C-alpha positions in Angstrom: -41.8 27.0 -26.4 -41.7 29.6 -23.8 -39.2 32.6 -23.3 -37.0 30.6 -20.7 -36.6 27.7 -23.1 -35.8 30.0 -25.8 -33.1 31.7 -23.9 -31.5 28.3 -22.8 -31.5 27.2 -26.3 -30.3 30.5 -27.9 -28.1 31.8 -25.3 -25.1 32.0 -27.6 -26.9 34.8 -29.2 -26.7 36.7 -26.1 -23.7 38.8 -24.8 -23.2 36.7 -21.7 -19.8 38.1 -20.5 -20.9 41.7 -20.4 -24.3 40.8 -18.9 -22.6 38.7 -16.3 -20.1 41.5 -15.6 -22.8 44.2 -14.9 -24.7 41.8 -12.9 -21.7 40.5 -10.7 -20.2 44.3 -10.1 -23.7 45.2 -8.8 -23.9 42.2 -6.7 -20.3 42.8 -5.2 -21.1 46.2 -4.2 -24.1 45.3 -2.6 -22.4 42.4 -0.6 -19.3 44.7 0.0 -21.6 47.3 1.3 -22.9 44.8 4.3 -19.7 44.9 6.0 -17.6 47.8 4.6 -19.0 50.2 7.0 -18.2 48.1 10.2 -14.7 49.5 10.6 -16.2 53.0 10.5 -18.6 52.6 13.5 -16.4 54.2 16.2 -15.6 57.3 14.0 -19.5 57.6 13.3 -20.0 57.5 17.1 -17.7 60.2 18.0 -18.5 62.5 14.6 -22.5 62.1 15.4 -22.4 61.8 19.1 -24.5 58.7 18.8 -24.5 55.5 20.9 -23.0 52.3 19.7 -26.5 50.7 19.5 -27.7 53.7 17.4 -24.7 53.1 15.1 -25.4 49.6 14.8 -28.7 50.4 12.7 -26.4 51.2 9.8 -25.8 47.4 9.5 -29.1 46.2 11.0 -31.2 48.5 8.9 -29.5 47.4 5.7 -29.9 43.8 6.6 -33.6 44.2 7.7 -34.4 45.8 4.3 -32.9 43.1 2.2 -35.0 40.6 4.8 -38.1 42.6 3.5 -37.4 43.0 -0.2 -35.7 39.3 -1.2 -38.9 37.3 -0.2 -41.1 39.4 -2.7 -38.6 39.4 -5.2 -40.0 36.4 -7.0 -43.2 38.3 -7.6 -41.5 41.4 -9.0 -39.4 39.1 -11.2 -42.3 37.5 -12.8 -44.5 40.5 -13.2 -41.8 43.0 -14.5 -39.1 42.7 -17.4 -35.6 41.9 -16.4 -34.3 45.5 -17.8 -36.7 47.4 -15.8 -35.9 45.6 -12.7 -32.2 45.8 -13.3 -32.5 49.6 -13.9 -34.6 50.0 -10.9 -32.2 48.3 -8.6 -28.9 50.2 -9.7 -31.0 53.4 -9.8 -32.0 52.7 -5.9 -28.2 51.8 -5.2 -26.7 54.5 -7.0 -29.0 57.2 -5.3 -28.5 55.4 -1.8 -24.8 55.6 -2.1 -24.9 59.0 -3.2 -27.1 60.0 -0.4 -24.7 58.2 2.2 -21.7 59.9 0.6 -22.9 63.5 1.1 -24.5 62.8 4.4 -23.8 65.3 7.2 -25.9 63.6 10.0 -26.6 60.1 11.2 -30.5 60.4 9.7 -29.3 61.1 6.4 -26.6 58.4 6.4 -29.2 55.6 7.4 -31.6 56.8 4.9 -29.0 56.3 2.1 -28.2 53.0 3.7 -31.8 52.1 3.4 -32.3 53.3 -0.1 -29.0 51.3 -1.0 -30.4 48.2 0.6 -33.6 48.3 -1.7 -31.4 48.1 -4.7 -29.5 45.2 -3.4 -32.5 43.4 -2.3 -33.8 43.6 -5.7 -30.5 42.9 -7.3 -29.3 39.6 -5.5 -32.2 37.3 -6.7 -32.1 39.0 -10.1 -28.7 37.8 -10.3 -29.4 34.3 -9.4 -32.5 34.1 -11.6 -30.5 35.5 -14.5 -27.6 33.0 -14.1 -30.3 30.1 -14.2 -31.8 31.4 -17.4 -28.4 32.0 -19.3 -26.6 28.7 -18.4 -27.9 25.3 -19.2 -27.8 22.7 -16.2 -24.5 21.0 -17.2 -22.7 24.4 -17.2 -24.7 26.0 -14.1 -22.4 24.7 -11.5 -19.6 26.8 -12.7 -21.7 29.8 -13.4 -22.9 29.7 -9.9 -19.5 29.0 -8.6 -18.5 32.5 -10.4 -21.4 34.2 -8.5 -20.0 32.7 -5.3 -16.5 34.0 -5.8 -17.8 37.4 -6.2 -20.3 37.1 -3.3 -17.7 35.8 -1.1 -14.9 37.8 -1.8 -17.1 41.2 -1.4 -17.7 40.8 2.2 -14.5 39.4 2.9 -12.7 42.4 1.6 -15.2 44.9 3.0 -13.5 45.6 6.4 -10.0 45.6 5.3 -10.5 48.0 2.4 -12.7 50.3 4.5 -10.1 50.5 7.2 -7.6 51.5 4.6 -9.8 54.1 3.4 -10.4 55.5 6.8 -6.7 55.6 7.7 -5.8 57.6 4.4 -9.4 59.4 3.7 -12.5 59.3 5.7 -15.7 57.4 6.0 -17.4 59.4 3.0 -15.1 57.7 0.5 -16.2 54.3 1.2 -19.2 55.3 -0.4 -17.7 57.7 -3.3 -15.4 54.8 -4.5 -18.2 52.6 -5.3 -20.4 55.2 -7.4 -18.2 54.7 -10.6 -18.6 51.0 -10.3 -22.3 51.2 -10.1 -22.5 53.6 -12.8 -20.3 51.3 -15.0 -22.7 48.3 -14.3 -25.6 50.5 -15.2 -24.3 51.4 -18.2 -23.3 47.9 -19.4 -26.7 46.5 -18.3 -28.5 49.1 -20.3 -26.6 48.1 -23.4 -26.3 44.4 -23.2 -29.2 43.0 -20.9 -32.2 41.9 -22.6 -35.7 41.0 -21.3 -34.8 37.4 -20.5 -38.2 35.8 -19.2 -42.0 35.9 -19.5 -43.9 38.7 -17.8 -47.2 38.0 -16.4 -49.5 40.6 -15.1 -49.9 38.6 -11.7 -52.3 40.3 -9.1 -50.2 41.8 -6.2 -51.8 40.4 -3.1 -51.3 43.4 -0.6 -52.0 41.4 2.4 -49.4 38.7 1.7 -46.6 41.4 0.9 -47.6 42.8 4.2 -47.3 39.4 6.1 -44.2 39.0 4.5 -42.8 42.1 5.6 -44.0 41.5 8.9 -42.9 37.8 9.1 -39.3 38.0 7.4 -38.7 41.5 9.0 -39.5 40.4 12.4 -37.4 37.5 12.4 -34.4 39.2 10.9 -34.8 41.9 13.4 -35.5 39.8 16.4 -32.5 37.6 15.8 -30.3 40.6 15.0 -30.9 42.4 18.4 -31.0 39.0 20.3 -27.3 38.7 20.2 -26.8 42.1 22.0 -30.1 42.8 23.9 -30.7 39.0 25.1 -33.5 36.5 24.2 -35.5 37.9 27.1 -35.8 41.3 25.8 -39.5 42.4 25.3 -38.4 44.0 21.8 -36.7 40.7 20.7 -39.5 38.3 21.8 -42.3 40.4 20.5 -40.3 40.8 17.1 -39.7 37.2 17.0 -43.6 36.2 18.0 -44.9 38.8 15.5 -42.6 37.3 12.6 -43.3 33.9 13.4 -47.1 34.4 13.5 -47.2 36.5 10.4 -44.9 33.9 8.6 -47.7 31.0 9.6 -50.5 33.3 8.4 -48.6 34.0 5.3 -47.9 30.2 4.3 -51.6 29.4 4.7 -52.3 32.5 2.4 -50.1 31.3 -0.2 -51.9 28.0 -0.2 -55.3 29.5 -0.2 -55.0 32.2 -3.1 -55.0 31.6 -6.8 -51.9 33.9 -7.6 -49.7 33.5 -4.5 -46.8 36.0 -4.3 -44.6 32.9 -3.4 -45.2 29.6 -4.9 -44.7 27.1 -2.1 -44.6 24.4 -4.9 -40.9 24.6 -4.7 -41.0 22.9 -1.3 -42.4 19.8 -3.0 -39.2 19.0 -4.4 -36.9 17.0 -1.9 -33.5 17.9 -3.1 -34.6 21.8 -3.0 -35.7 21.6 0.6 -32.5 19.4 1.5 -30.5 22.1 -0.3 -32.1 24.9 1.8 -31.7 22.8 5.2 -27.8 22.3 4.4 -27.7 25.9 3.5 -29.0 27.1 6.7 -26.4 24.9 8.5 -23.5 26.0 6.4 -24.6 29.9 7.1 -25.0 29.6 10.7 -21.2 28.2 10.9 -20.0 30.9 8.5 -21.6 33.9 10.1 -20.9 32.6 13.7 -17.1 32.2 12.8 -16.8 35.4 11.2 -18.1 37.3 14.2 -16.5 34.8 17.0 -12.9 34.9 15.3 -12.2 38.6 15.4 -13.4 38.8 18.9 -11.4 36.1 20.1 -8.2 37.4 18.2 -8.7 41.0 19.8 -9.9 39.8 23.3 -8.2 36.7 23.7 -4.9 37.1 21.8 -4.7 40.9 22.3 -4.4 41.6 18.4 -5.6 45.0 17.0 -8.7 45.1 15.0 -6.7 45.7 11.7 -4.4 42.8 12.3 -7.2 40.5 13.4 -8.9 41.5 10.0 -5.9 40.9 7.8 -5.7 37.3 9.6 -9.4 36.8 8.3 -8.8 37.8 4.8 -7.3 34.6 3.4 -10.1 32.8 4.4 -12.6 35.0 2.8 -10.5 35.1 -0.5 -9.8 31.3 -0.6 -13.6 30.7 0.0 -14.6 32.9 -3.2 -11.9 31.1 -5.1 -12.7 27.6 -4.1 -16.5 28.4 -4.8 -15.7 28.7 -8.4 -13.6 25.4 -8.4 -16.3 23.5 -6.6 -18.7 24.9 -9.1 -16.7 23.0 -11.8 -16.3 19.9 -9.8 -20.1 20.1 -9.2 -20.8 20.2 -13.1 -18.6 17.1 -13.5 -19.3 14.9 -10.4 -22.5 16.3 -8.7 -22.7 17.4 -5.2 -22.9 14.4 -3.2 -19.0 14.0 -2.7 -18.3 17.8 -2.2 -21.2 18.3 0.5 -20.2 15.1 2.4 -16.6 16.0 2.2 -17.2 19.7 3.1 -19.0 19.1 6.3 -16.5 16.4 7.4 -13.9 19.2 6.9 -15.8 21.7 8.6 -16.5 19.7 11.8 -12.7 19.1 12.2 -12.2 22.9 11.7 -14.9 24.1 14.3 -13.5 21.5 16.8 -10.4 22.9 16.6 -11.9 26.3 17.3 -13.7 24.9 20.2 -10.2 24.3 21.9 -8.4 27.6 21.5 -6.7 29.2 24.2 -4.8 32.3 24.8 -1.4 30.6 23.7 -3.2 29.3 20.3 -0.7 30.2 17.2 -2.3 32.8 15.1 -1.0 30.9 12.0 -2.9 28.0 13.1 -6.0 30.3 13.2 -5.2 31.2 9.6 -5.0 27.7 8.5 -8.0 26.4 10.1 -10.1 29.2 9.2 -9.0 28.9 5.6 -9.8 25.1 5.8 -13.3 25.9 7.1 -14.0 28.6 4.4 -12.7 25.7 2.0 -15.1 23.3 3.4 -18.1 25.6 3.3 -17.4 26.4 -0.4 -17.9 22.6 -1.0 -21.4 22.9 0.7 -23.1 26.3 -0.5 -22.8 26.5 -4.1 -23.3 22.6 -4.9 -26.3 22.0 -2.6 -28.0 25.4 -3.6 -27.4 24.7 -7.4 -28.5 21.0 -7.3 -31.6 22.0 -5.4 -32.7 24.7 -7.8 -31.7 22.3 -10.7 -34.7 20.3 -9.7 -37.2 23.0 -10.1 -39.3 23.7 -13.2 -38.2 26.7 -14.9 -41.2 28.6 -14.0 -40.6 28.3 -10.4 -37.0 29.7 -10.6 -37.9 33.1 -9.3 -39.6 31.6 -6.2 -36.9 29.3 -5.7 -34.1 32.2 -5.9 -36.3 34.2 -3.5 -36.3 31.2 -1.0 -32.6 30.5 -1.4 -31.8 34.3 -0.9 -34.1 34.6 2.0 -32.6 31.7 3.6 -29.2 33.2 3.5 -30.1 36.3 5.0 -32.2 34.7 7.7 -29.5 32.0 8.8 -26.9 34.7 8.8 -29.1 36.5 11.3 -29.7 33.3 13.3 -26.0 32.2 13.2 -24.8 35.5 14.5 -27.5 35.8 17.4 -26.8 32.2 18.7 -23.1 33.0 18.7 -23.2 36.3 20.4 -25.7 34.8 23.1 -23.7 31.6 24.0 -20.6 34.0 24.2 -22.3 36.4 26.5 -23.9 33.7 28.6 -20.8 31.7 29.0 -18.8 35.0 29.9 -21.4 35.9 32.6 -21.2 32.5 34.1 -17.5 32.4 34.1 -17.0 35.9 35.7 -19.8 35.2 38.1 -17.6 32.2 39.4 -14.4 34.1 40.0 -13.3 36.4 42.7 -11.7 39.2 40.5 -14.1 39.6 37.7 -12.7 42.9 36.6 -9.2 41.6 36.1 -8.1 42.1 32.5 -6.7 38.6 32.1 -9.7 37.1 34.0 -11.9 38.9 31.3 -9.7 37.5 28.4 -10.2 33.7 29.9 -14.2 34.5 30.3 -14.2 35.4 26.5 -12.1 32.5 25.6 -14.6 30.5 27.3 -17.4 31.8 25.7 -15.7 31.3 22.2 -15.1 27.7 23.0 -18.6 27.1 23.8 -20.0 29.0 20.9 -17.8 26.8 18.5 -18.9 23.7 20.4 -22.5 24.5 19.4 -21.0 25.2 15.7 -19.5 21.6 15.9 -22.9 20.2 16.5 -24.3 22.2 13.6 -21.6 20.8 11.4 -22.6 17.2 12.5 -26.0 17.7 11.6 -25.2 19.2 8.2 -23.0 15.9 7.7 -25.9 13.5 8.6 -28.2 15.7 6.1 -25.6 15.5 3.2 -25.6 11.6 3.4 -29.2 12.0 1.7 -28.2 14.2 -1.1 -28.5 13.0 -4.6 -27.4 14.3 -7.8 -30.3 15.9 -10.1 -30.0 14.1 -13.5 -29.1 16.5 -16.5 -30.6 15.4 -19.8 
């Protein structure tokens, strides 16, 4: 009996609650940091005398490092003990946050963000992998739902929390406030987290890691920049082309070497593939909505950034809560009804957003955004958990690496497509009027762009609904 099976059989002997607390706090801080600095961008531009595109590297660089580290996390989880990886990831996170907190120039701040992203890139797959080992299949939906609660709540509260911190303190406090949380999580992990899985001295194929870095990094970078720079930008095209070519070579290499970095056998399981596809569609909808609605509320309805953020907050909170609820429902009834129902509701919600105008009531926006977030919680946790449940335990590290890589990549794709459609539609609208500099006309152009972008999201939701019809529950023995 291997270590994974032993842990599933004897997990009652483990201190599951403190283990999960340490992992969830670590994951929360990592996801919180993805969005927490967004509200401070304008302050940083003034303080460091940098351009907006330069400041944006604080977010793009963070996501880029996640896109590079998460795909190789499966190899690291299989090669190194759980405790060592946990301590390493928390050490990087604490060091990165500390460097960012004491930074007095942009270069040091960006360096801190990159160091922290290394820790987050190791922690997120480790969190998912640990849940798969600690909880048997019949309880896994609830456990993954709790993870979803934390993962969705963190980025939703990031902008609001950081906005309040900036109002009363300064941007440095965004980093100082999370250091005690990370130190607490590290101590808890050191005390309670054992080594949970087999360790194999698998050879590290350097060429595969280089190809993975260029491939996933190029794709994430290309899509991240496409929204602002346009798809015709040489940087965007070269990044996407280099990423695509590297990924193709990477796939062929994984199929040809004895000990691949990522075992592509995970794609032999139909429900895992379907779960990945459904997750891709869902995250495109989530990330595009999260960037389009604040723009609409500020540029179309004339609301302040803080008020727009507050209107978005209930949707993010309810997404997290319903992730936990839907995880429990998944354990009892399976994923099919949840995923089909989720895409049905999301289609209605994004169709509403495709018809918004300057007179749309703000409370309707709150209601339909909450509806959209509830629908997405019905899709993401059940489809991911069902897909991973079909894998053999030895493939869990590879499965979690693929899932987390897909989340990061689909986020970049959704944001890029949404912004591209918005920009193209705005430009076309303004080119067709006689007074393009008029404030009211600019607002109408923005609204048209938002409508068209949500029309695309409606198509994505319909495609997700079609895919959901083929989902089947993985039987639990």
